[in-house]
C-alpha positions in Angstrom: -67.8 48.4 65.1 -69.6 47.2 62.0 -67.0 48.8 59.8 -64.3 46.7 61.5 -66.2 43.6 60.9 -66.6 44.5 57.2 -62.9 45.3 57.0 -62.0 42.0 58.6 -64.4 40.0 56.4 -62.9 41.7 53.3 -59.4 41.0 54.4 -60.3 37.3 55.0 -61.9 37.1 51.5 -58.7 38.6 50.0 -56.6 36.1 51.8 -58.8 33.2 50.7 -58.8 34.4 47.1 -55.0 34.7 47.2 -54.7 31.1 48.6 -57.1 29.8 46.0 -55.1 31.4 43.2 -51.9 30.1 44.6 -53.3 26.5 44.7 -54.7 26.8 41.1 -51.2 27.8 39.9 -49.7 24.9 41.7 -52.3 22.5 40.2 -51.6 23.9 36.7 -47.9 23.2 37.2 -48.6 19.6 38.2 -51.5 19.0 35.8 -49.7 16.1 34.2 -50.4 14.0 37.3 -53.6 13.4 39.2 -52.2 12.5 42.6 -55.5 10.9 43.7 -55.4 8.4 40.9 -51.6 7.6 41.0 -49.6 5.9 43.6 -46.6 7.8 45.0 -44.3 5.4 43.2 -46.0 6.1 39.9 -45.7 9.8 40.4 -42.0 9.6 41.3 -41.3 7.3 38.4 -43.0 9.7 36.0 -41.1 12.7 37.4 -37.8 10.8 37.2 -38.5 9.9 33.6 -39.4 13.6 32.9 -36.2 14.8 34.4 -33.7 12.1 33.3 -35.4 10.3 30.5 -36.7 6.7 30.6 -34.3 4.2 32.0 -33.2 1.8 29.3 -31.9 -1.5 30.8 -29.3 -3.1 28.6 -30.2 -6.8 29.0 -27.2 -7.9 26.8 -24.7 -6.7 29.4 -26.6 -8.3 32.3 
C-alpha cells in the first residue's frame, strides 16, 4: 500500500511540474504585459497596436 501512495505522490508531482512549466511558457509569451499593473483596456490597446500598428488619426480630414 505504501508503494501506491508513493506512485500517486510522484504522479501528482509530475502533473504539478508539467502545469508549472506550461504556466511559465505562457508567462514568457506574455512577458511584455504585467496584467496586474495594467488595466484590461491598456492590455487590449497594446495588443491591438502590436497586431495592427498604432492608430494614426488624421485630424485634417475630421
